C-alpha positions as CSV (number, residue, x, y, z in Angstrom):
1,M,85.6,103.0,108.7
2,K,84.5,106.3,110.3
3,N,84.0,108.4,107.1
4,G,82.7,105.6,104.9
5,S,82.7,106.5,101.2
6,Q,83.7,110.1,102.0
7,D,87.3,109.0,102.6
8,V,89.5,110.2,99.8
9,V,91.6,107.0,99.5
10,Y,88.4,104.9,99.5
11,K,87.0,107.2,96.7
12,I,90.1,106.7,94.6
13,F,90.1,102.9,95.0
14,R,86.4,102.8,94.2
15,L,87.0,105.0,91.2
16,L,89.7,102.7,89.9
17,R,87.3,99.7,90.2
18,E,84.7,101.5,88.0
19,N,86.1,101.0,84.6
20,V,88.1,104.3,84.4
21,V,91.5,102.7,84.1
22,K,90.8,102.6,80.3
23,I,90.4,106.3,80.2
24,L,93.7,106.8,82.1
25,M,95.6,104.5,79.9
26,V,94.3,106.1,76.7
27,L,95.2,109.6,78.0
28,R,98.7,108.3,78.9
29,E,99.1,107.1,75.3
30,K,97.5,110.0,73.5
31,E,98.3,112.8,76.0
32,K,95.7,115.3,74.7
33,I,92.4,114.1,73.2
34,R,88.9,115.4,72.5
35,W,85.9,113.9,74.3
36,K,84.5,112.1,71.2
37,E,87.9,110.5,70.4
38,L,88.4,109.5,74.0
39,Q,85.0,107.9,74.2
40,K,85.6,106.1,71.0
41,E,89.0,104.8,72.2
42,T,87.6,103.5,75.5
43,D,84.5,102.0,73.9
44,M,82.5,102.8,77.0
45,A,78.7,103.6,77.1
46,T,78.2,107.4,77.1
47,A,76.6,107.7,80.5
48,T,79.3,105.5,82.1
49,F,82.0,107.4,80.3
50,N,80.7,110.8,81.4
51,R,80.4,109.6,85.0
52,A,84.0,108.3,84.9
53,L,85.3,111.6,83.4
54,A,83.5,113.6,86.1
55,A,85.0,111.4,88.8
56,L,88.5,111.5,87.3
57,Q,88.2,115.3,87.2
58,E,86.9,115.5,90.8
59,M,89.9,113.4,92.0
60,H,92.3,115.6,89.9
61,F,93.5,112.7,87.8
62,I,92.6,114.5,84.6
63,H,91.7,118.0,83.6
64,K,90.1,119.6,80.5
65,E,92.0,122.3,78.8
66,G,90.0,124.0,76.1
67,S,88.3,121.0,74.3
68,Y,91.0,118.5,75.2
69,Y,91.3,116.1,78.1
70,E,94.7,115.3,79.6
71,L,96.3,113.7,82.6
72,T,97.3,115.8,85.6
73,W,100.6,115.1,87.3
74,V,98.6,113.0,89.8
75,G,97.0,111.0,87.0
76,R,100.4,110.4,85.5
77,L,101.8,109.3,88.8
78,V,98.9,106.8,89.2
79,I,99.4,105.3,85.8
80,D,103.2,105.2,86.2
81,G,102.7,103.5,89.5
82,F,100.5,100.8,87.8
83,L,103.2,100.3,85.2
84,L,106.0,100.3,87.8
85,L,104.2,97.7,89.8
86,G,103.8,95.4,86.7
87,W,100.6,96.5,85.1
88,R,100.1,94.6,81.8
89,I,103.5,93.0,82.1
90,S,102.1,89.7,83.4
91,D,98.8,88.3,84.3
92,E,100.3,85.5,86.4
93,P,101.7,86.5,89.9
94,D,105.1,85.3,90.9
95,N,105.0,82.1,92.9
96,L,106.8,83.0,96.1
97,E,106.8,81.3,99.4
98,D,104.4,82.9,101.8
99,V,107.0,84.5,104.1
100,V,109.0,85.9,101.2
101,A,105.8,87.2,99.5
102,E,104.9,89.3,102.6
103,K,108.4,90.7,102.8
104,V,108.4,91.6,99.1
105,L,104.9,93.2,99.3
106,A,105.9,95.2,102.4
107,R,109.1,96.4,100.6
108,D,107.1,97.4,97.5
109,I,104.6,99.3,99.6
110,I,107.4,101.2,101.4
111,M,109.1,102.1,98.1
112,A,105.8,103.4,96.7
113,V,105.3,105.5,99.9
114,I,108.8,106.9,99.7
115,M,108.3,107.8,96.1
116,I,105.1,109.7,97.0
117,I,106.8,111.4,99.9
118,F,109.6,112.7,97.6
119,V,107.1,113.9,95.0
120,S,105.2,115.7,97.8
121,L,108.4,117.3,99.0
122,R,109.3,118.4,95.5
123,V,105.9,120.0,95.0
124,R,105.3,121.4,98.5
125,G,108.9,121.9,99.7
126,R,108.2,120.5,103.2
127,L,106.4,117.7,105.1
128,N,105.5,117.3,108.7
129,I,106.5,113.7,109.4
130,K,104.6,113.4,112.7
131,E,101.3,114.5,111.0
132,L,102.1,112.1,108.1
133,E,102.5,109.3,110.6
134,K,99.2,110.1,112.3
135,E,97.3,110.2,109.0
136,I,98.8,107.0,107.8
137,D,97.6,105.3,111.0
138,R,94.1,106.7,110.4
139,E,94.0,105.5,106.8
140,R,94.7,101.8,107.8
141,S,91.0,101.3,108.2
142,V,90.6,101.9,104.4
143,I,92.6,98.7,103.7
144,E,90.2,96.8,106.0
145,K,87.1,98.2,104.3
146,I,88.4,97.4,100.8
147,I,89.3,93.8,101.9
148,E,85.8,93.4,103.4
149,E,84.2,94.5,100.1
150,Y,86.3,92.1,98.0
151,E,85.4,89.3,100.5
152,K,81.7,90.2,100.1
153,D,82.1,90.0,96.3
154,G,83.6,86.6,96.6
155,Y,87.1,87.5,95.5
156,L,88.9,86.5,98.7
157,E,88.3,84.9,102.0
158,I,89.8,85.6,105.4
159,K,90.9,82.4,107.3
160,D,93.0,82.1,110.4
161,G,94.6,85.5,109.9
162,M,95.3,84.9,106.2
163,I,93.7,86.6,103.2
164,V,93.1,83.9,100.7
165,A,92.4,84.6,97.0
166,T,89.4,82.6,95.7
167,E,89.2,81.1,92.2
168,K,87.2,84.1,91.2
169,M,90.1,86.4,92.1
170,Q,92.6,84.2,90.3
171,E,90.7,84.5,87.1
172,L,91.0,88.3,87.0
173,T,93.6,90.0,84.9
174,P,95.0,93.3,86.2
175,E,92.7,95.3,83.9
176,E,89.7,93.4,85.1
177,F,90.7,93.7,88.7
178,F,90.1,97.5,88.6
179,S,87.6,97.6,85.7
180,R,84.9,95.2,86.9
181,E,81.4,96.5,87.3
């Protein structure tokens, strides 16, 4: 990946893996909350909590208004996307045949992209489709980098053009998947 950890999508994915989903979920439920209450609700160590808050603010997932923290529209979109895609609904993946699974996954990805395009259109009013296509092609390397990292951590293996989940991956709940340290 040419930009390494400076890539925005990569930063967001790394952020989600660093125990900040707890903060986002609490903010979704409480809407506005003070630092002390938020830290207590998440039960995170203070230093970890402060780093997570700073990262969430840097990525514009949350903002501080007065002495209260709350989700931005981007943060709400992220959490709603988790819920839309089955967050906390089930820890067991559906057992689908391999060919069907790829088709379902591809369809879900396209639906998420279309939703984001429509949100962008609503906010910005316009979108250059050719530029979007070029940027999507450039961002494909992010997927490869993330898969490589999960392979290094022992969560998956790549065999004969297939990504195979290891037992270590199978044991993760959705919350643990993004919250592991």
